[in-house]
C-alpha positions in Angstrom: 0.0 0.0 0.0 1.7 3.2 -1.2 -1.1 5.7 -0.6 1.0 8.0 1.5 0.1 11.7 1.3 2.9 14.2 2.0 1.7 17.4 3.5 3.9 20.5 3.2 3.3 21.9 6.6 6.9 23.0 7.2 6.7 26.2 9.3 9.9 27.6 7.9 8.7 27.2 4.3 5.2 28.5 5.1 6.7 31.5 6.9 9.0 32.3 4.0 6.2 31.9 1.4 4.0 34.3 3.4 6.6 37.0 3.7 6.4 40.0 1.4 10.1 41.0 1.6 12.0 37.7 1.0 15.4 39.1 1.9 14.1 40.4 5.3 12.1 37.2 5.8 15.2 35.1 5.3 17.1 37.1 7.9 14.3 36.8 10.4 13.9 33.1 9.8 17.6 32.5 10.1 17.6 34.4 13.4 14.5 32.5 14.7 15.4 28.9 13.7 19.1 28.8 12.8 20.7 31.2 15.4 21.2 33.9 12.8 23.2 31.7 10.4 21.9 32.4 6.9 24.2 29.8 5.4 22.4 27.0 7.3 19.1 28.4 6.1 20.2 28.3 2.5 21.4 24.7 2.9 18.0 23.8 4.5 16.1 25.5 1.6 18.3 23.6 -0.9 17.7 20.3 0.8 13.9 20.9 0.6 14.0 22.0 -3.1 12.7 25.5 -2.3 12.7 27.7 -5.4 13.7 31.3 -4.6 11.1 33.7 -5.8 13.4 36.7 -5.9 14.8 35.9 -9.4 11.3 35.9 -11.0 10.4 39.5 -10.0 12.2 42.4 -11.5 12.4 45.9 -10.0 10.7 48.3 -12.2 11.3 51.9 -11.0 8.6 54.3 -12.0 9.2 58.0 -12.3 7.1 59.8 -9.7 4.5 62.2 -11.1 3.6 65.5 -9.7 0.6 65.7 -7.4 -2.7 67.0 -8.7 -3.6 70.4 -7.4 -7.1 71.7 -7.3 -7.9 75.3 -7.5 -10.8 76.4 -5.4 
């Protein structure tokens, strides 16, 4: 019987997925679970086949526009 269901309820991966700022999230998770060692966190993510989302998003800087002014 090979009807095993693997649930991905790893709190480290869930916390990293739910973070908006991935770089700050990695620092916080490394501090929380790995005594501040980001190298151990990166090894843990590599062992769990975690794909880093930072490479898929590009920073597009938009020129700020002037604020609308209403004349009364």
